[in-house]
Backbone as a ProteinNet text record, in pm:
[ID]
protein_1_A
[PRIMARY]
RKSVFKSFMCFVQNKDQIDAFVDTLKSNKKIAKATHNMVAYRLSSKNAGIQNERFDDDGEKGGGSVILEILKKRKIFDVVVMVCRWYGGVHLGSDRFKHIKTMTQYILEQEDVQSNTMYQGHFDAGDSHEKLKQQPSTERKDCGTQILNRLYWQNSKTFDCSQLHIACKCADKKLHDLIEFNLEEYGVQKNGVDWVEYIAYKGRLIWDIWYMCNSFEEVEKIMQFM
[TERTIARY]
-2175.7	-2221.4	-2299.9	-2413.9	-2516	-2479.2	-2355.5	-2329.7	-2357.3	-2409.3	-2430.1	-2330	-2278.4	-2190.4	-2244.2	-2229.4	-2273.1	-2185.5	-2149.1	-2061.1	-2109.1	-2046.2	-2092.3	-1968	-1977	-1850.9	-1913.3	-1833.7	-1866.5	-1752.3	-1738.3	-1627.3	-1629.5	-1533.6	-1531.3	-1425.5	-1437.7	-1327.4	-1279.2	-1356.7	-1322.6	-1386.5	-1348	-1397.3	-1551.7	-1605.6	-1747.6	-1817.1	-1772.8	-1847.4	-1838.7	-1734.4	-1715.9	-1821.1	-1826.4	-1916.3	-2066.3	-2100.3	-2215.8	-2268	-2165.9	-2189	-2225	-2138.4	-2163.3	-2287.6	-2325	-2449.7	-2578.8	-2553.8	-2684.9	-2702	-2597.2	-2598.9	-2656.1	-2615.4	-2659.8	-2803.7	-2845.8	-2999.2	-3087.7	-3040.6	-3108.2	-3120.8	-3237.1	-3245.8	-3171.9	-3181.8	-3109	-2956.9	-2901.9	-2757	-2714.7	-2811.8	-2774.7	-2767.1	-2843.5	-2860.1	-2740.3	-2653	-2556.8	-2460	-2395.1	-2298.6	-2188.1	-2133.3	-2013.3	-2029.4	-1996.8	-1996	-1870.4	-1776.7	-1632.2	-1617.7	-1519.5	-1516.6	-1358.2	-1319.7	-1187	-1192	-1093	-1098.7	-944	-939.3	-812.9	-844.7	-788.1	-813.5	-675.8	-679.8	-560.2	-562.3	-446.7	-423.6	-363.4	-404.1	-339.8	-191.9	-137.6	-2.2	72.1	9.6	107.8	64.8	10.9	-19.6	-128	-109.8	-204.2	-188.2	-293.3	-285.7	-360	-457.6	-533.7	-595.7	-554.7	-605.8	-632.8	-749.2	-796.6	-898	-900.9	-1010.2	-1075.6	-1183.7	-1253.8	-1302.3	-1262.6	-1303.5	-1440.7	-1491.2	-1624.6	-1644.4	-1537.9	-1538	-1513.5	-1469.9	-1437.1	-1290	-1209.1	-1070	-1008.2	-935.6	-860.3	-952.8	-1075	-1165.2	-1140.2	-1130.9	-1122.8	-986.3	-878.1	-751.3	-743	-828	-835.4	-877.6	-984.6	-1037.5	-926.6	-871.3	-766.5	-667	-616.2	-501.1	-531.1	-658.8	-698	-692.6	-754.9	-736.4	-596.1	-508.5	-358.4	-302.3	-326.9	-266.5	-313.2	-453.1	-504.7	-475.8	-414.1	-376.1	-486	-579.5	-720.9	-727.4	-772.4	-781.5	-891.4	-937	-1064.1	-1192.1	-1183.8	-1297.6	-1312.4	-1438.1	-1461.4	-1547.2	-1522.7	-1566.1	-1630.8	-1759.2	-1802.7	-1839	-1798.6	-1855.1	-1939.1	-2054.2	-2127.6	-2137.7	-2146.4	-2171.3	-2261.2	-2359.8	-2468.6	-2427	-2389.8	-2351.5	-2466.4	-2420.6	-2525.4	-2513.6	-2423.6	-2425.8	-2310.5	-2239.5	-2132.5	-2002.3	-1899.6	-1765.4	-1692.8	-1644.6	-1582.4	-1436.2	-1380.9	-1233.8	-1171.9	-1062.7	-989.9	-1077.9	-1164.2	-1241.4	-1327.1	-1350.3	-1428.3	-1340.4	-1216.7	-1127.6	-1130.6	-1160.2	-1183	-1318.4	-1415.9	-1539.2	-1533.2	-1473.8	-1440.8	-1364.3	-1263.5	-1183.7	-1261.6	-1337.4	-1422.7	-1530.3	-1586.9	-1690.2	-1629.9	-1517.2	-1455.2	-1419	-1346.8	-1316.2	-1437.8	-1539	-1666	-1726.6	-1729.8	-1790.7	-1707.1	-1571.2	-1483.1	-1488.8	-1507.5	-1524.4	-1665.1	-1754.9	-1889.9	-1915.3	-1850.5	-1846.7	-1731.4	-1652.3	-1539.7	-1448.4	-1412.2	-1318	-1175.8	-1113.1	-974.9	-864.5	-750.3	-625.4	-602	-570.7	-542	-396.3	-329.5	-193.8	-135.1	-225.6	-174.5	-59	-44.3	56.3	132.1	158.1	216.5	358.9	444.4	549.1	541.8	424.4	398	352.8	267.6	213.2	327.1	411.2	509.2	628.3	630	742.4	749.5	631	638.9	649.3	616.6	611.3	689.6	767	846	996.4	1068.8	1218.1	1274.1	1216.5	1279.1	1261.2	1146.5	1119.2	1222.5	1239	1335.4	1485.1	1505.8	1643.5	1663.4	1562	1556	1548.5	1665.8	1684.5	1635.2	1543.4	1520.4	1632.7	1633.7	1743.4	1774.9	1903	1954.9	1872.3	1834.9	1765.8	1631.2	1564.8	1434.4	1445.6	1544.2	1559.1	1587.8	1671.8	1696.6	1576.6	1487	1362.8	1274.5	1249.7	1163.7	1232	1361.7	1426.4	1409.7	1425.7	1421.9	1283	1185.6	1048.7	1009.9	1049.1	1010.6	1093.6	1219.9	1298.4	1249.1	1196.4	1133.7	1002.3	918	798.5	820.7	935.3	961.9	1006.6	1073	1123.6	1027.8	921.3	822.9	734.9	690.8	589.2	463.7	444.2	333.3	195.3	189.2	58.4	-1.4	81.2	19.6	-31.9	-15.6	-74	-89.9	-171.5	-200.4	-99.7	5.3	102.5	34.5	-62.7	-120.9	-186.4	-213.3	-276.7	-162.8	-39.5	52.4	125.5	112.5	171.2	277.3	384.9	510.1	526.8	572.2	620	761	854.8	1002	1069.3	1152.8	1235.4	1356.5	1381.4	1472	1631	1726.2	1857.3	1896.4	1839.4	1862.8	1811	1893.6	1866.3	1782.2	1771.8	1699.5	1557.8	1509.6	1381.9	1327.8	1263.2	1230.3	1110.8	1026.3	891	905.8	813.3	817	774.9	829.1	805	721.6	625.8	530	570.8	580.7	608.3	506.6	488.9	442.9	567.8	530.2	642.5	732.2	688.3	764.5	859.9	815.1	892.1	990.2	968.3	1042.9	1170.4	1154	1253.9	1350.2	1316.1	1399.7	1467.8	1391.7	1451.7	1502.2	1512.6	1554.8	1684.4	1770.1	1921.7	1910.9	1813.1	1794.7	1720.5	1678.7	1586.1	1681	1646.1	1720.1	1654.4	1524.1	1447.7	1297	1239.7	1089	1018.7	927.8	849.2	735.5	649	524.6	505.3	427.5	380.5	220.3	149.8	8.3	-37.5	-139.8	-196.5	-348	-393.2	-539.4	-594	-520.4	-557.5	-530.7	-480.1	-459.1	-305.1	-267.2	-146	-87.5	11.1	57.3	212.6	269.3	407.5	430.3	500.8	535.9	673.1	755.9	893.6	913.1	799.7	804.4	723.7	603.8	522.8	454.5	499.2	432.5	538.6	656.2	772.3	747.1	640.9	624.7	743.3	736.6	834.2	771.7	853.5	808.3	706.9	716	619.1	483	491.4	370	295.9	387.8	323.3	261.4	331.2	283.4	140.2	127.9	15.1	-103.7	-74	-176.7	-227.6	-136.3	-175.3	-259.4	-224.2	-282.8	-437.6	-473.4	-613.2	-678.8	-642.7	-687.9	-756.1
-1628.5	-1766.6	-1823.3	-1757	-1789.1	-1774	-1770.7	-1737.4	-1596.6	-1562.1	-1418.9	-1362.1	-1258.4	-1201.4	-1070.2	-1043	-916.1	-887.4	-755.9	-717.4	-615.3	-627.5	-523.1	-481.5	-365.3	-331.8	-237.1	-211	-141.6	-98.5	34.3	79.3	26.2	-26.8	-91.3	-57.8	-71.7	-35.9	-163.6	-263.8	-373.5	-509.6	-606.1	-739	-755.2	-689.5	-692.8	-642.3	-531.9	-468.4	-542.7	-608.3	-696.4	-803.6	-873.6	-989.2	-944.7	-821.5	-763.2	-737.1	-685.9	-669.4	-801.4	-902.7	-1026.8	-1094.2	-1090.2	-1137.8	-1078.9	-948	-858.4	-913.6	-907.9	-959.3	-1091.6	-1191.9	-1312.9	-1339.2	-1248.1	-1233.6	-1232.5	-1185.4	-1185.8	-1309.1	-1367.3	-1504.7	-1539.7	-1441	-1451.1	-1461.9	-1375.9	-1382.2	-1510.5	-1550.7	-1675.6	-1796.7	-1800.5	-1906.4	-1902.8	-1793.9	-1773.2	-1914.3	-1945	-2066.4	-2041.2	-1897.2	-1858	-1721	-1685.1	-1553.8	-1531	-1469.1	-1455.2	-1313.4	-1323.6	-1195	-1164.7	-1032	-1001.8	-867.3	-848.2	-720.4	-690.2	-568.1	-516.1	-417.5	-450.7	-351.7	-288.8	-173.7	-101.5	-71.9	-20.3	14.1	157.8	254.1	385	371.7	274	262.6	174.1	84.4	-16.5	-60.8	26.8	-9.8	-108.1	-200.8	-305.4	-418.2	-448.9	-546.7	-672.8	-666	-786.1	-768.1	-871.4	-867.8	-1011.2	-1031.2	-1187.2	-1196	-1318.4	-1343.9	-1472.9	-1505.1	-1626.7	-1669	-1766.7	-1820.4	-1865.9	-1911.1	-1981.9	-2086.4	-2163.9	-2275	-2241.9	-2123.9	-2080.3	-2047.5	-2163.8	-2144.6	-2045.3	-1952.7	-1846.9	-1715.2	-1727	-1613.4	-1489.5	-1531.5	-1431.9	-1358.3	-1444.1	-1384.2	-1282.8	-1306.7	-1196.1	-1071.4	-1068.7	-943.7	-871.2	-949.6	-903.6	-834.3	-911.3	-834	-706.9	-698.3	-565.8	-445.2	-488.2	-398	-361.1	-451.3	-437.1	-338.3	-368	-293.8	-150	-121.7	-1	76.4	3.8	69	101.4	22	49.2	-45.4	20.6	-70.5	-7.3	-68.2	-47.7	-54.5	-162.3	-192.9	-337.3	-380.4	-513.9	-523.7	-627.8	-644	-791.1	-800.7	-938.6	-943.8	-1039.1	-1074.3	-1207.2	-1205.6	-1332.2	-1378.3	-1514.2	-1576.7	-1683.5	-1678.7	-1776.7	-1853.9	-1969.7	-2074.1	-2088.3	-2089.3	-2105.5	-2230.9	-2318.4	-2449.4	-2471.6	-2366	-2366.2	-2328.2	-2427.2	-2401.5	-2286.5	-2184.6	-2073.4	-2075.8	-2188.6	-2184.5	-2070.3	-2024.5	-1906.8	-1780	-1779.4	-1657	-1612.5	-1699.5	-1659.8	-1554.5	-1555.8	-1468.9	-1327.4	-1335.4	-1192.1	-1129.9	-1212.3	-1149.7	-1108.4	-1181.5	-1151	-1013.1	-1000.2	-883.2	-763.3	-784	-690.1	-622.9	-703.4	-688.1	-608.1	-655	-588.3	-435.2	-428	-291.9	-200.9	-273	-190.9	-125.3	-210.7	-160.6	-64.7	-65.7	39.2	161.5	149.3	282.1	347.9	258.3	303.2	384.2	330.7	401.2	493.7	523.2	619.5	594.5	456	425.6	467.4	555.1	609.4	529.5	536	489.4	561.6	500.9	580.5	580	692.5	715.1	714.8	687	698.9	609.5	497.2	401.8	388.2	487.7	489.1	402	417.6	352.2	207.7	155.5	10	-40.3	36.3	-11.7	-16.9	89.7	99.5	0.3	-68.6	-164.9	-264.8	-300.1	-396.9	-354.3	-207.5	-170	-23.7	7.3	137.1	113.7	146.6	134.3	217	338.2	429.7	368.6	306.8	250.1	121.9	55.1	-63.9	-27.8	96.2	145.4	157.8	170.4	164.4	24	-23.2	-172	-180.8	-293.4	-342.3	-372	-383.3	-431.7	-563.8	-603.5	-746.9	-838.8	-774.1	-850.2	-894.4	-796.1	-820.5	-922.3	-904.8	-1010.1	-1142.5	-1155.5	-1290.9	-1348.6	-1275	-1312.2	-1386.6	-1305	-1367.8	-1503.4	-1507.9	-1619.8	-1727.6	-1712.9	-1814.2	-1873.2	-1782	-1829.6	-1932.1	-1888.9	-1961.6	-2100.1	-2098	-2217.1	-2304	-2261.4	-2352	-2412.3	-2325.6	-2367	-2479.1	-2457.3	-2542.5	-2683	-2679.6	-2821.7	-2871.9	-2799.7	-2848	-2959	-3047.8	-3130.4	-3066.6	-3080.9	-3004.5	-3057.2	-3157.2	-3192.2	-3099.7	-3016.5	-2915	-2804.8	-2768.7	-2673.3	-2695.2	-2618.2	-2645.4	-2557	-2633.7	-2552.3	-2467.5	-2543.4	-2461.9	-2321.8	-2299.6	-2185.4	-2077.2	-2123.4	-2022	-1944.4	-1814.9	-1727.7	-1639.2	-1619.8	-1565.5	-1470.2	-1338.8	-1242.1	-1202	-1209.6	-1189.9	-1091.6	-1018.2	-924.9	-1009.7	-1010	-1104.5	-1028.5	-1104.7	-1050.4	-990.8	-1036.2	-979.7	-831.8	-730.6	-601.4	-546.2	-630	-575.5	-597.7	-694	-722.2	-632.1	-522.2	-419.6	-463.8	-535.1	-577.2	-690.7	-725	-847.4	-969.4	-1072.1	-1209.2	-1277.8	-1340	-1425.5	-1586.4	-1661	-1793.5	-1868.6	-1992.6	-2082.8	-2133.4	-2223.2	-2261.7	-2363.2	-2444.3	-2533.4	-2466.7	-2374.2	-2289.3	-2208.2	-2150.2	-2084.2	-2182.4	-2309.3	-2386.9	-2409.6	-2406.5	-2411.4	-2276.4	-2170.7	-2035.6	-1945.6	-2007.2	-1918.3	-1844.5	-1913.6	-1859.2	-1745	-1724.2	-1587.1	-1480.6	-1521.5	-1412.5	-1317.2	-1201.6	-1089.4	-1078.5	-1070.9	-1070.8	-1112.4	-1157	-1188.6	-1065.8	-1030.3	-902.5	-930.7	-1031.9	-1075.5	-1221	-1273.9	-1403.2	-1409.8	-1477.1	-1477.1	-1613.3	-1649.8	-1786.3	-1781.5	-1860	-1860.5	-1726.1	-1634.9	-1512.3	-1392.6	-1448.3	-1342.9	-1300.9	-1180.5	-1142.5	-1179.4	-1259.5	-1317.1	-1256.9	-1209.9	-1164.5	-1058.1	-948.1	-832	-777.5	-754.1	-709.5	-569.7	-480.4	-338.2	-313.8	-371.3	-338	-446.1	-582.9	-690.5	-798.3	-773.1	-860.6	-939.9	-1043.3	-1133.3	-1236.4	-1306.9	-1410	-1537.4	-1633.6	-1775.5	-1814.5	-1814.6	-1856.7	-1788	-1662	-1580.8	-1623	-1637	-1690.8	-1820.4	-1921.2	-2058.8	-2046.6	-1966.1	-1950.9	-1889.4	-1799.8	-1740.4	-1853.3	-1924.3	-2048.6	-2141.3	-2169.1	-2289.4	-2252.2	-2130.8	-2079.7	-2042.6	-2078.9	-2043.3	-2167.7
-8381.7	-8402.7	-8287.9	-8272.7	-8182.8	-8033.8	-7995	-7844.2	-7829.3	-7700.9	-7680	-7557.4	-7569.8	-7466.9	-7430.5	-7290	-7228.3	-7122	-7097.1	-6994.5	-6899	-6768.3	-6670.7	-6602.7	-6525.7	-6446.1	-6341.9	-6224.3	-6113.6	-6054.4	-5986	-5919.8	-5776	-5716.9	-5586.2	-5503.9	-5363.6	-5274.5	-5186.6	-5192.1	-5114.6	-5159.5	-5096.8	-5147.3	-5132.9	-5021.4	-4996.5	-5104	-5150.9	-5278.7	-5388.7	-5411	-5531.5	-5519.2	-5395.1	-5375	-5394.9	-5350.3	-5364.7	-5519.4	-5591.9	-5734.1	-5800.9	-5778.4	-5848.8	-5806.3	-5679.7	-5620.2	-5681.8	-5703.6	-5752.6	-5900.6	-5971.6	-6107.6	-6118.7	-6039.8	-6056.9	-5996	-5923.1	-5884.5	-5994	-6107.7	-6227.9	-6297.2	-6309.4	-6358.4	-6496.4	-6582	-6713	-6690.4	-6623.4	-6597.5	-6513.5	-6425.2	-6332.9	-6423.1	-6539.4	-6630.5	-6734.6	-6722	-6840	-6828.2	-6939.1	-6932.1	-6847.3	-6869.3	-6785	-6757.3	-6616.9	-6576.4	-6522.8	-6614.5	-6591.5	-6517.9	-6426.2	-6336.8	-6324.8	-6319.3	-6273.1	-6213.4	-6105.4	-6047.2	-6004.4	-5968.4	-5904.3	-5801.7	-5671.7	-5551	-5521	-5471.2	-5434.3	-5282.9	-5239.3	-5098.1	-5107.6	-5028.5	-5030.4	-4991.8	-4920.9	-4874.9	-4961	-5021.7	-5097.6	-5228.9	-5301	-5441.1	-5456.9	-5540.5	-5585.5	-5483.4	-5408.2	-5293	-5343.9	-5420.1	-5448.2	-5602.6	-5685	-5825	-5845	-5909	-5908.7	-6037.2	-6095.9	-6190.4	-6159.7	-6219.8	-6209.7	-6353.3	-6396.3	-6524.5	-6542.3	-6429.6	-6431	-6528.8	-6555.1	-6661.9	-6792	-6816.8	-6947.7	-6928.3	-6938.4	-6911.3	-6980.4	-6905.2	-6968.1	-7005.2	-6968.8	-6993.9	-6881.8	-6772.8	-6656.6	-6668.7	-6706.5	-6723.3	-6828.8	-6935.6	-7055.6	-7003.6	-6914.8	-6856.3	-6766.9	-6675.7	-6586.1	-6667.5	-6764.8	-6849.8	-6913.6	-6949.4	-6996.8	-6884.8	-6768	-6654.2	-6623.3	-6636.1	-6611.4	-6718.6	-6837.3	-6946.7	-6948.7	-6902.4	-6908	-6772.1	-6689.8	-6553.9	-6474.7	-6474.7	-6399.7	-6284.6	-6159.7	-6043.2	-5973.4	-5863.1	-5791.4	-5877.3	-5967	-6064.8	-6078.4	-6081.2	-6102.3	-6247.2	-6324.1	-6453.3	-6469.9	-6501.5	-6526.2	-6692.5	-6749.8	-6884.5	-6881.1	-6924.7	-6924.4	-7062.6	-7079.4	-7214.5	-7201.8	-7299.7	-7303.3	-7433.3	-7415.5	-7512.8	-7616.4	-7749	-7861.5	-7930.3	-7884.8	-7940.6	-8046.6	-8072.4	-8172.6	-8097.2	-8106.6	-8055	-8113.7	-8032.7	-8101.9	-8101.3	-8032.9	-8021.4	-7971.6	-8014.3	-7970.9	-7984.4	-8082.6	-8102	-7988.2	-7891.6	-7765.7	-7693.4	-7707.6	-7631	-7699.8	-7824.3	-7890.9	-7849.6	-7835.5	-7787.1	-7633.7	-7556.1	-7409.6	-7405.9	-7493.3	-7482.2	-7542.6	-7642	-7700.5	-7603.3	-7549.8	-7440.9	-7324	-7277.5	-7168.7	-7206.4	-7330	-7366	-7390	-7435.5	-7467.1	-7327.8	-7217.6	-7092.7	-7053.6	-7043.3	-6994.8	-7048.6	-7182	-7279.5	-7249.7	-7243.7	-7226.1	-7093.7	-6994.6	-6852.1	-6839.2	-6944.9	-6936.9	-6825.7	-6802.9	-6699.1	-6747.1	-6673.5	-6713.6	-6631.7	-6686.1	-6620.2	-6486.5	-6373	-6252.6	-6218	-6209.1	-6208.6	-6075.4	-5963.6	-5827.9	-5812.6	-5859.7	-5842.2	-5965.7	-6044.1	-6168.2	-6185.2	-6055.9	-6058.8	-6050.3	-5980.1	-5962.7	-6103.1	-6165.2	-6285.2	-6409.9	-6400	-6503.7	-6504.6	-6393.1	-6365.7	-6482.3	-6530	-6639	-6798.7	-6803.5	-6948.2	-6970.3	-6874	-6901.2	-6887.9	-6991.6	-6999.5	-6883.9	-6854.5	-6753.1	-6623.5	-6591.6	-6459.6	-6434.5	-6549.6	-6531.1	-6520.9	-6538.2	-6497.6	-6348.6	-6275.3	-6133.3	-6090.7	-6035.1	-6001.9	-5869.7	-5850.3	-5718.6	-5637	-5515.9	-5429.1	-5442.3	-5434.7	-5433.9	-5332.5	-5222.9	-5126.4	-5174.1	-5234.9	-5292.2	-5416.6	-5503.6	-5605.8	-5557.9	-5463	-5407.5	-5331.7	-5272.5	-5218.4	-5323.9	-5426.9	-5526.4	-5591.8	-5603.1	-5665.3	-5562.8	-5446.8	-5332.1	-5337	-5345.1	-5330.5	-5445.3	-5567.7	-5680.8	-5682.3	-5639	-5635.6	-5540.2	-5417.4	-5318.6	-5380.5	-5442.3	-5495	-5624.8	-5692	-5797.6	-5752.3	-5647.5	-5591.7	-5482.8	-5438.2	-5355.5	-5413.5	-5320.1	-5389.7	-5442.5	-5583.4	-5649.7	-5594.4	-5516.9	-5474.4	-5369	-5323.8	-5216.4	-5284.8	-5414.1	-5478.3	-5637.4	-5705.7	-5838.8	-5930.7	-5975.2	-6062.9	-6182.1	-6239.5	-6353.7	-6325.8	-6191	-6147.4	-6092.7	-6099.2	-6068.8	-6181.9	-6181.6	-6297.9	-6245.2	-6318.9	-6281.5	-6390.8	-6348.3	-6450.6	-6407.7	-6511.2	-6476	-6576.9	-6524.8	-6606.6	-6653.4	-6780.2	-6846.5	-6839.8	-6822.3	-6820.2	-6950.2	-7055.1	-7181.2	-7185.8	-7189.6	-7184.3	-7305.7	-7412.5	-7529.3	-7502.9	-7409.5	-7374.6	-7268.2	-7291.3	-7190.7	-7120.2	-7178.4	-7127.9	-7033.5	-6941.7	-6856.7	-6943.2	-6909.2	-6974	-6863.2	-6913.8	-6819.4	-6844.8	-6732.9	-6734.9	-6640.7	-6673.6	-6576.6	-6481.6	-6382.1	-6286.3	-6368.8	-6450.1	-6517.2	-6620.9	-6685	-6779.3	-6706	-6588.1	-6499.6	-6465.1	-6429.4	-6404.9	-6511.3	-6639.2	-6749.9	-6780.2	-6762.4	-6817.8	-6710.4	-6570.5	-6464.5	-6471.4	-6560.3	-6562.8	-6653.6	-6730.4	-6809.2	-6765	-6625.7	-6551.2	-6468.4	-6476.9	-6389.7	-6266.7	-6263.8	-6138.5	-6148.2	-6042.6	-6051.6	-6017.2	-6102.6	-6089.6	-5996.6	-6021.5	-5947	-5954	-5865.4	-5860.6	-5836	-5909.6	-5885.8	-5872.7	-5787.7	-5761.2	-5775.6	-5867.8	-5884.7	-5911.7	-5999.9	-6020.4	-5920.2	-5814.4	-5706.3	-5681.4	-5677.6	-5651	-5514.4	-5500.5	-5366.1	-5346.7	-5438.2	-5424.2	-5530	-5490.1	-5578	-5540.7	-5609.4	-5580.5	-5532.6	-5574	-5546.3	-5416.1	-5399	-5298.5	-5210	-5230.5	-5164.7	-5158.8	-5087.7	-5097.5	-4972.8	-4991.3	-4868.7	-4861.5	-4741.7	-4727.4	-4773.3	-4794.5	-4844.5	-4759.5	-4618.4	-4544.6	-4540.1	-4568.2	-4595.4	-4728	-4832.4	-4964.9	-4953.1	-4882.2	-4854.6	-4802.2	-4687.9	-4607.3	-4684.2	-4768	-4862.1	-4951.8	-5015.6	-5102.6	-5035.5	-4919.6	-4840.1	-4823.5	-4822.9	-4789.9	-4899.3	-5024.6	-5151.9	-5228.3
[MASK]
++++++++++++++++++++++++++++++++++++++++++++++++++++++++++++++++++++++++++++++++++++++++++++++++++++++++++++++++++++++++++++++++++++++++++++++++++++++++++++++++++++++++++++++++++++++++++++++++++++++++++++++++++++++++++++++++++

């Protein structure tokens, strides 16, 4: 319906390469004039699994998170994807997310980007029943709970609650997959949560129960500089 979508991707190893990729694309006048240039990436560490994953909606609310979710579901990292949209004058509603999803899948398949199994345990924490039989330590569970409780009761003026995303393993054993909450929903549902899997702020991973078990002070410091 008149809007045009186009996607690009690149293999990367650090934030400098991501910035160079985005800057190079935006040096093209047509891309620079796109209504939205949505970006998502995941970076890994040889020692600690996923260290950084982030998205940028560029004004298309929810667009960047769609790209990131596909990278996560396909277990892809050390890749950055940009989806550009040139608005055609007709509001697409939720259909715009279908186009973003299609274009992300298209570029990954066109470039034959495969899942990486180097950190299979980390990836499978959210979608493997066998992995979830491996319980994280009580200390790590308590750490995640304490961080979210403090964030929940903290003055929300110090950070944007809408940009805080939480994934939890529910106490209900019939639910094998992770359930995603925002901070307000967590406050209501926390009695049904077994453990906090990860916390992301503004699209960036800031706490993870398996590989990135930061203290509250470390999490707070990261958020202050975002």
